[in-house]
C-alpha positions as CSV (number, residue, x, y, z in Angstrom):
1,M,130.7,84.6,81.3
2,S,127.6,82.9,80.1
3,F,127.7,79.9,82.0
4,V,126.9,82.7,85.1
5,R,124.1,84.4,82.8
6,D,122.7,81.1,82.3
7,T,122.9,80.1,85.9
8,T,121.1,83.3,87.2
9,R,118.3,83.1,84.1
10,R,117.7,79.9,85.7
11,A,118.1,81.1,89.3
12,R,115.0,83.8,88.8
13,V,112.9,80.9,87.0
14,I,113.0,78.5,89.1
15,A,112.7,81.4,92.4
16,V,109.5,83.1,89.7
17,L,108.3,79.7,90.0
18,A,108.5,78.5,93.8
19,I,107.3,81.8,94.5
20,G,104.0,81.3,92.2
21,A,103.5,77.3,93.4
22,T,103.5,79.0,97.1
23,A,100.6,81.4,96.3
24,L,98.9,78.8,93.9
25,L,99.0,76.2,96.8
26,A,98.0,78.9,99.7
27,G,95.7,80.8,97.8
28,S,93.2,77.3,95.9
29,A,93.1,76.1,99.3
30,I,91.7,78.6,101.1
31,A,88.0,79.1,99.8
32,H,87.3,75.0,99.3
33,S,85.2,72.8,101.6
34,N,84.7,69.4,102.1
35,G,83.5,67.9,98.1
36,D,86.2,69.1,96.5
37,D,90.0,69.1,95.6
38,V,92.2,71.1,94.4
39,R,95.2,70.2,92.8
40,P,97.6,72.4,90.9
41,V,99.8,71.6,87.5
42,F,101.3,74.2,86.5
43,S,102.8,78.0,87.7
44,G,105.2,79.7,85.3
45,A,105.7,83.7,84.8
46,L,104.3,84.8,81.5
47,P,108.1,86.6,79.9
48,N,105.6,89.2,77.2
49,V,103.8,90.8,80.4
50,P,105.9,91.4,83.1
51,G,104.9,90.8,86.9
52,K,101.9,88.3,85.9
53,V,102.0,84.7,86.6
54,L,99.7,81.7,84.4
55,S,98.4,78.9,86.8
56,A,96.7,76.0,86.1
57,V,95.0,74.5,88.5
58,V,92.2,71.5,88.5
59,V,88.9,71.2,90.8
60,N,87.9,67.7,91.4
61,Y,84.2,67.9,92.9
62,A,83.2,64.7,94.5
63,P,79.4,64.0,93.7
64,G,77.9,66.5,95.5
65,G,80.4,68.3,96.3
66,K,81.4,72.7,95.8
67,S,83.6,75.0,97.1
68,A,82.1,78.0,99.1
69,A,81.9,81.3,97.9
70,H,85.1,82.9,96.8
71,H,86.8,85.6,94.3
72,H,89.7,85.0,92.4
73,A,93.1,88.0,91.6
74,G,93.0,88.5,88.1
75,S,91.6,86.7,85.2
76,V,90.6,83.2,85.4
77,F,89.4,80.7,82.7
78,A,87.8,77.7,83.5
79,F,87.1,74.3,81.1
80,I,85.1,71.5,82.3
81,L,86.6,68.6,82.0
82,S,84.5,65.9,82.8
83,G,80.8,65.8,83.9
84,A,78.8,68.7,85.1
85,I,80.1,71.9,87.1
86,R,77.1,74.3,88.1
87,S,78.4,78.3,88.7
88,E,77.2,81.2,89.5
89,V,79.7,84.3,88.6
90,T,78.9,88.1,89.4
91,P,78.3,90.0,87.8
92,G,76.6,88.3,84.8
93,G,74.0,86.3,85.0
94,P,72.1,83.4,86.4
95,V,73.3,79.9,87.9
96,K,74.1,77.7,84.9
97,V,75.6,74.4,84.7
98,Y,78.4,73.5,82.5
99,K,79.2,70.1,81.2
100,A,82.5,68.4,79.7
101,G,83.7,70.3,77.1
102,E,82.4,73.9,77.9
103,S,84.2,76.4,79.2
104,F,83.7,80.2,81.4
105,F,85.5,83.0,81.7
106,E,85.4,84.7,85.7
107,A,86.8,88.8,84.5
108,P,88.6,90.5,87.3
109,G,86.7,91.8,90.4
110,S,83.9,89.3,90.3
111,S,82.5,87.0,92.5
112,H,82.4,82.7,92.0
113,L,79.2,82.5,94.3
114,V,78.2,78.8,93.4
115,S,80.7,76.8,92.2
116,E,79.6,73.0,92.8
117,N,79.0,69.5,91.0
118,A,75.7,69.4,90.0
119,S,75.2,65.8,89.9
120,A,74.8,63.8,93.2
121,T,76.3,60.6,92.1
122,E,78.9,61.8,89.5
123,P,82.3,63.3,89.9
124,A,82.8,66.4,87.6
125,S,86.2,68.1,87.2
126,L,87.4,71.7,85.9
127,L,90.6,73.4,85.2
128,A,91.0,76.6,85.6
129,V,93.7,78.9,84.7
130,F,94.6,81.9,86.3
131,V,96.8,84.9,85.1
132,A,97.2,87.2,87.7
133,D,100.3,89.6,89.2
134,E,103.2,87.5,90.7
135,G,102.6,86.7,94.3
136,A,98.8,87.2,94.3
137,A,96.9,84.0,96.4
138,L,94.7,83.3,93.9
139,T,91.6,82.2,95.7
140,L,89.9,84.2,98.3
141,P,86.9,83.6,100.0
142,G,83.7,85.3,100.2
143,K,83.0,87.8,97.5
144,A,84.9,90.3,95.5
145,E,85.2,94.1,97.3
146,P,83.6,96.6,95.2
Protein backbone atom coordinates (compact mmCIF):
# COMPACT_ATOMS: atom_id res chain seq x y z
CA MET A 1 0.00 0.00 0.00
CA SER A 2 2.88 2.34 0.80
CA PHE A 3 4.34 1.80 -2.69
CA VAL A 4 1.03 2.82 -4.32
CA ARG A 5 0.76 5.90 -2.10
CA ASP A 6 4.37 6.93 -2.86
CA THR A 7 3.87 6.36 -6.60
CA THR A 8 0.66 8.42 -6.58
CA ARG A 9 2.38 11.20 -4.64
CA ARG A 10 5.29 11.24 -7.11
CA ALA A 11 2.89 11.32 -10.05
CA ARG A 12 1.10 14.33 -8.53
CA VAL A 13 4.38 16.17 -7.95
CA ILE A 14 5.51 15.46 -11.51
CA ALA A 15 2.15 16.65 -12.88
CA VAL A 16 2.31 19.88 -10.86
CA LEU A 17 5.89 20.51 -11.99
CA ALA A 18 4.94 19.85 -15.62
CA ILE A 19 1.97 22.23 -15.41
CA GLY A 20 4.12 24.87 -13.70
CA ALA A 21 6.91 24.52 -16.26
CA THR A 22 4.42 24.78 -19.12
CA ALA A 23 2.89 27.94 -17.65
CA LEU A 24 6.33 29.31 -16.96
CA LEU A 25 7.56 28.69 -20.49
CA ALA A 26 4.37 29.96 -22.12
CA GLY A 27 4.05 32.99 -19.88
CA SER A 28 7.64 34.14 -19.92
CA ALA A 29 7.92 34.15 -23.69
CA ILE A 30 4.95 36.44 -24.25
CA ALA A 31 6.20 39.83 -23.05
CA HIS A 32 9.85 39.49 -23.84
CA SER A 33 11.42 40.87 -26.97
CA ASN A 34 14.70 41.42 -28.78
CA GLY A 35 17.69 41.75 -26.52
CA ASP A 36 16.54 39.50 -23.69
CA ASP A 37 16.68 35.77 -23.09
CA VAL A 38 14.43 34.14 -20.47
CA ARG A 39 15.43 30.77 -19.03
CA PRO A 40 13.27 28.87 -16.52
CA VAL A 41 15.35 27.48 -13.66
CA PHE A 42 12.73 26.15 -11.21
CA SER A 43 9.03 25.58 -10.74
CA GLY A 44 7.35 23.70 -7.92
CA ALA A 45 4.20 23.60 -5.84
CA LEU A 46 4.30 25.21 -2.40
CA PRO A 47 3.06 22.40 -0.15
CA ASN A 48 2.26 24.79 2.71
CA VAL A 49 0.29 27.15 0.43
CA PRO A 50 -2.23 25.05 -1.52
CA GLY A 51 -2.84 26.21 -5.09
CA LYS A 52 0.36 28.32 -5.25
CA VAL A 53 3.51 27.65 -7.26
CA LEU A 54 7.02 29.02 -6.74
CA SER A 55 8.78 29.60 -10.09
CA ALA A 56 12.11 31.17 -10.99
CA VAL A 57 13.56 32.43 -14.27
CA VAL A 58 16.85 34.03 -15.21
CA VAL A 59 16.49 36.96 -17.61
CA ASN A 60 19.64 37.77 -19.56
CA TYR A 61 19.81 41.12 -21.32
CA ALA A 62 22.24 41.76 -24.16
CA PRO A 63 23.85 45.21 -24.16
CA GLY A 64 21.00 47.66 -24.77
CA GLY A 65 18.44 44.82 -24.54
CA LYS A 66 14.99 45.29 -23.08
CA SER A 67 11.60 43.70 -22.44
CA ALA A 68 8.28 45.05 -23.65
CA ALA A 69 5.91 46.53 -21.03
CA HIS A 70 4.28 43.67 -19.12
CA HIS A 71 2.71 42.50 -15.88
CA HIS A 72 2.89 39.33 -13.84
CA ALA A 73 0.62 36.90 -12.09
CA GLY A 74 1.13 36.96 -8.34
CA SER A 75 4.14 38.41 -6.56
CA VAL A 76 7.64 38.78 -8.01
CA PHE A 77 10.99 39.23 -6.29
CA ALA A 78 13.83 40.25 -8.64
CA PHE A 79 17.52 39.99 -7.77
CA ILE A 80 20.14 41.51 -10.09
CA LEU A 81 22.80 38.89 -10.82
CA SER A 82 25.11 40.94 -13.03
CA GLY A 83 25.37 44.34 -14.66
CA ALA A 84 22.70 46.98 -14.12
CA ILE A 85 18.96 46.84 -14.87
CA ARG A 86 16.77 49.92 -15.43
CA SER A 87 13.27 49.27 -14.11
CA GLU A 88 9.97 51.03 -13.53
CA VAL A 89 7.20 49.24 -11.70
CA THR A 90 3.82 50.86 -11.00
CA PRO A 91 2.50 51.86 -8.65
CA GLY A 92 5.61 52.85 -6.84
CA GLY A 93 7.75 55.39 -8.45
CA PRO A 94 10.17 56.57 -11.03
CA VAL A 95 12.61 54.64 -13.19
CA LYS A 96 15.48 53.29 -11.09
CA VAL A 97 18.73 51.54 -11.99
CA TYR A 98 19.47 48.43 -9.90
CA LYS A 99 23.01 47.06 -9.82
CA ALA A 100 24.31 43.53 -9.21
CA GLY A 101 23.41 42.46 -5.68
CA GLU A 102 20.36 44.74 -5.42
CA SER A 103 16.73 43.65 -5.59
CA PHE A 104 13.17 44.88 -6.00
CA PHE A 105 9.63 43.59 -5.49
CA GLU A 106 6.63 43.64 -7.81
CA ALA A 107 3.32 43.43 -5.95
CA PRO A 108 0.33 41.67 -7.50
CA GLY A 109 -1.50 44.00 -9.90
CA SER A 110 1.54 46.15 -10.68
CA SER A 111 2.81 46.84 -14.19
CA HIS A 112 6.43 46.60 -15.30
CA LEU A 113 6.68 49.54 -17.71
CA VAL A 114 10.48 49.61 -18.09
CA SER A 115 12.76 46.58 -17.86
CA GLU A 116 16.05 46.94 -19.68
CA ASN A 117 19.80 46.69 -19.55
CA ALA A 118 21.15 50.03 -18.33
CA SER A 119 24.33 49.53 -20.38
CA ALA A 120 24.80 49.69 -24.14
CA THR A 121 28.11 47.82 -23.88
CA GLU A 122 27.83 45.20 -21.07
CA PRO A 123 25.31 42.35 -20.59
CA ALA A 124 23.08 42.18 -17.49
CA SER A 125 20.98 39.49 -15.83
CA LEU A 126 18.41 39.07 -13.10
CA LEU A 127 16.72 36.24 -11.25
CA ALA A 128 12.93 36.64 -11.03
CA VAL A 129 11.12 34.53 -8.41
CA PHE A 130 7.33 34.27 -8.74
CA VAL A 131 4.66 33.10 -6.30
CA ALA A 132 1.48 32.68 -8.33
CA ASP A 133 -1.64 30.58 -8.70
CA GLU A 134 -1.08 27.11 -10.09
CA GLY A 135 -1.46 27.19 -13.89
CA ALA A 136 -1.30 31.00 -14.16
CA ALA A 137 0.57 32.60 -17.06
CA LEU A 138 3.45 34.29 -15.25
CA THR A 139 4.08 37.13 -17.68
CA LEU A 140 1.51 38.93 -19.84
CA PRO A 141 1.98 41.83 -22.26
CA GLY A 142 0.90 45.38 -21.44
CA LYS A 143 -0.26 47.04 -18.24
CA ALA A 144 -2.20 45.20 -15.53
CA GLU A 145 -5.93 45.88 -15.52
CA PRO A 146 -7.04 47.99 -12.54
